VMD Tcl script that draws the C-alpha trace (Angstrom):
set ca {
  {90.67 136.99 80.80}
  {87.51 135.28 79.88}
  {84.53 134.59 81.00}
  {83.99 131.31 83.08}
  {82.86 128.61 80.12}
  {79.50 126.74 81.44}
  {78.56 124.48 78.21}
  {80.19 123.50 74.93}
  {78.29 123.58 72.30}
  {79.32 121.73 69.25}
  {77.01 121.24 66.33}
  {73.77 120.33 67.99}
  {74.71 118.66 70.60}
  {75.75 120.25 74.00}
  {78.42 119.18 76.51}
  {78.81 119.46 80.30}
  {82.61 117.65 80.29}
  {85.39 119.31 78.01}
  {86.39 117.09 75.60}
  {90.28 119.13 75.55}
  {92.14 118.04 78.69}
  {94.13 121.85 78.28}
  {89.90 123.23 80.05}
  {87.24 122.51 82.39}
  {83.50 124.07 81.93}
  {82.05 125.31 85.28}
  {79.47 122.32 85.56}
  {82.53 119.46 85.33}
  {84.29 121.00 88.15}
  {81.53 120.75 90.56}
  {80.41 117.67 89.51}
  {84.72 116.68 90.44}
  {83.70 118.35 93.76}
  {81.10 116.36 94.69}
  {82.26 113.36 93.61}
  {85.70 114.07 95.33}
  {83.51 114.50 98.68}
  {81.71 111.08 98.32}
  {84.54 109.83 97.85}
  {85.91 110.91 100.87}
  {82.62 110.09 102.63}
  {82.82 106.46 102.03}
  {86.54 106.17 102.58}
  {84.92 107.61 106.38}
  {82.42 105.78 106.60}
  {85.06 102.35 106.00}
  {87.30 104.03 108.53}
  {84.20 103.94 111.36}
  {82.50 100.72 110.72}
  {85.92 99.29 110.92}
  {86.02 100.66 114.16}
  {82.59 99.85 115.64}
  {83.39 95.92 117.79}
  {80.24 96.63 119.71}
  {77.43 96.08 116.55}
  {79.04 94.11 113.72}
  {75.42 94.42 111.38}
  {75.74 98.46 111.58}
  {79.60 97.85 110.96}
  {79.06 95.71 107.58}
  {76.22 98.64 106.96}
  {78.76 101.09 106.90}
  {81.52 99.22 104.80}
  {79.26 98.01 102.51}
  {77.99 101.85 101.70}
  {81.00 103.58 102.22}
  {82.43 100.86 99.63}
  {79.49 101.40 96.91}
  {80.01 105.92 97.91}
  {83.64 105.28 96.76}
  {83.57 102.92 93.95}
  {80.92 104.20 91.97}
  {83.00 107.95 92.21}
  {86.16 106.49 91.65}
  {84.62 104.49 88.36}
  {82.64 107.83 87.15}
  {85.85 109.95 87.89}
  {87.95 107.26 85.43}
  {84.91 107.87 83.12}
  {85.56 111.79 82.96}
  {89.15 111.70 82.81}
  {88.54 108.66 79.83}
  {86.78 111.65 78.15}
  {88.42 113.86 78.61}
  {91.33 111.88 76.89}
  {89.30 110.63 73.84}
  {90.18 107.16 75.28}
  {85.98 106.78 74.38}
}
mol new
graphics top color blue
foreach p $ca { graphics top sphere $p radius 0.5 }
foreach p [lrange $ca 0 end-1] q [lrange $ca 1 end] { graphics top cylinder $p $q radius 0.2 }
display resetview
């Protein structure tokens, strides 16, 4: 069993995201976990905002913040996938 990889030194650069699909660094694992949690929090905020009927201003604020969190986490996760698949 090998110890976990934190960083990947390539030439003069240090990569936090592995360009190979067969393994993953520890920092990449933590970043994906945090992004998934932010996406779930965004969905929970959207759900809470859709259930509020007595304060439409607060409900629209919750829905917009939840949508922004979910969209941002989704786009960053897609960027990570594109990096790992060598699309960019």
